[in-house]
C-alpha positions as CSV (number, residue, x, y, z in Angstrom):
1,M,-34.9,-24.3,59.7
2,L,-36.1,-20.9,60.9
3,R,-37.0,-22.4,64.3
4,A,-33.5,-23.7,64.7
5,L,-32.1,-20.3,63.8
6,L,-34.3,-18.7,66.4
7,F,-32.6,-21.0,69.0
8,I,-29.1,-21.0,67.7
9,L,-28.5,-17.3,67.3
10,P,-29.4,-16.3,70.9
11,L,-27.4,-19.3,72.1
12,A,-24.4,-18.2,70.1
13,L,-24.8,-14.6,71.4
14,M,-25.0,-15.9,75.0
15,I,-21.9,-18.1,74.6
16,Y,-19.9,-15.2,73.1
17,A,-20.9,-12.8,75.9
18,F,-20.2,-15.5,78.5
19,I,-16.7,-16.2,77.2
20,D,-16.0,-12.5,76.6
21,C,-17.0,-11.8,80.2
22,L,-14.8,-14.6,81.6
23,N,-11.8,-13.3,79.6
24,T,-12.3,-9.7,80.7
25,P,-10.2,-8.5,83.6
26,E,-12.1,-7.5,86.7
27,E,-11.0,-3.9,86.4
28,E,-12.7,-3.6,83.0
29,A,-16.1,-4.7,84.1
30,K,-18.5,-1.8,84.4
31,H,-21.6,-1.2,86.6
32,L,-21.6,-4.6,88.2
33,P,-18.9,-7.0,89.5
34,K,-17.8,-9.6,87.0
35,V,-19.3,-12.5,88.9
36,V,-22.7,-10.8,88.8
37,W,-22.3,-10.2,85.1
38,V,-21.7,-14.0,84.6
39,I,-24.8,-14.8,86.5
40,V,-26.9,-12.3,84.6
41,I,-25.6,-13.6,81.2
42,L,-26.4,-17.2,82.2
43,L,-29.9,-16.5,83.8
44,F,-31.2,-14.0,81.3
45,W,-30.1,-15.4,77.9
46,V,-30.6,-12.7,75.4
47,V,-31.1,-9.7,77.7
48,G,-28.0,-10.6,79.8
49,A,-25.8,-11.1,76.7
50,I,-26.9,-7.8,75.1
51,G,-26.5,-6.0,78.4
52,W,-22.9,-7.3,78.7
53,I,-22.0,-6.4,75.1
54,A,-23.7,-2.9,75.4
55,A,-22.7,-1.8,78.9
56,G,-20.8,-4.4,80.8
57,K,-17.3,-3.8,79.6
58,V,-14.9,-0.8,79.1
59,R,-14.6,-0.6,75.3
60,R,-11.7,1.2,73.6
61,P,-11.6,2.6,70.1
62,A,-9.9,0.4,67.6
63,G,-6.9,2.6,67.3
64,A,-6.2,2.7,71.0
65,R,-5.5,-1.0,71.4
66,G,-1.7,-0.7,70.9
67,G,-1.4,2.0,73.5
68,A,0.7,2.0,76.6
69,G,2.3,-1.4,77.1
70,G,0.6,-2.9,74.1
71,W,2.3,-4.6,71.1
72,V,3.4,-2.3,68.4
73,A,4.6,-3.3,65.0
74,P,8.4,-2.9,64.6
75,D,8.2,-0.3,61.8
76,D,5.9,1.8,64.1
77,N,8.0,1.2,67.3
78,P,10.3,4.2,67.9
79,D,12.5,2.2,70.4
80,F,13.1,-0.4,67.8
81,L,13.9,2.1,65.1
82,K,16.4,3.9,67.5
83,S,18.1,0.6,68.2
84,L,18.6,0.2,64.4
85,R,20.2,3.6,64.1
86,N,22.5,3.0,67.1
87,E,23.6,-0.5,65.9
88,P,27.1,-0.5,64.3
89,A,27.1,-0.5,60.6
90,R,26.3,-3.9,59.1
91,N,28.6,-3.3,56.1
92,D,31.7,-2.7,58.2
93,P,34.7,-3.7,56.1
94,A,36.9,-4.7,59.0
95,R,34.2,-6.9,60.5
96,D,33.6,-8.5,57.0
97,E,37.4,-9.2,56.7
98,D,37.5,-10.9,60.1
99,A,34.5,-13.0,59.3
100,A,36.1,-14.0,56.0
101,R,39.3,-15.0,57.7
102,D,37.4,-17.1,60.3
103,D,35.5,-18.8,57.4
104,E,38.7,-19.5,55.5
105,A,40.4,-20.9,58.7
106,G,37.4,-23.2,59.4
107,L,37.4,-24.3,55.8
108,K,41.1,-25.2,55.8
109,E,40.6,-27.2,59.0
110,W,37.7,-29.1,57.5
111,E,39.8,-29.8,54.3
112,A,42.7,-31.1,56.4
113,D,40.4,-33.3,58.4
114,L,38.8,-34.7,55.3
115,R,42.2,-35.5,53.8
116,R,43.3,-37.3,57.0
117,R,40.1,-39.4,57.0
118,E,40.5,-40.2,53.3
119,E,44.1,-41.3,53.9
120,E,43.0,-43.5,56.8
121,L,40.3,-45.1,54.6
122,R,42.8,-45.8,51.9
123,K,45.2,-47.5,54.4
124,R,42.4,-49.7,55.7
125,E,41.3,-50.7,52.1
126,R,45.0,-51.5,51.2
127,G,45.3,-53.6,54.4
128,E,42.2,-55.6,53.5
129,E,43.4,-56.1,49.9
130,D,46.8,-57.3,51.2
131,R,45.0,-59.8,53.5
132,R,42.8,-61.1,50.7
133,G,45.8,-61.4,48.4
134,R,47.6,-63.6,50.9
135,G,44.5,-65.7,51.4
136,E,43.7,-64.6,55.0
137,D,40.1,-64.8,56.1
138,T,38.9,-61.3,57.1
139,E,35.6,-62.4,58.6
140,S,36.9,-64.2,61.6
């Protein structure tokens, strides 16, 4: 088991360093071009991987990741907070009354349409009952 661990850990380190190197933009590679770093990581397993992790890439402090152009949570984003302040009041009574009128008008249209369809259905059912009462075959 220990022998397998001595093989798996350096392999995992090399795979991590290789993928990290490939995903790093060319501008962030330090000391050597990115292509050379890839070759060093692949040729010199442990030494190349440790070299890349220690000195091959520009590292930023954890707090600096959301810096210029990065994603910032909405509650920390001053532009988003300003847009909320500049937005018209959500509890505007005039806007609420207009929305209520629109809702009522739509509801009345739906009710009228439903009544019309129900009436058509009743007429069809009466017509079929009349035909059956007269002995007409409705399946022809």
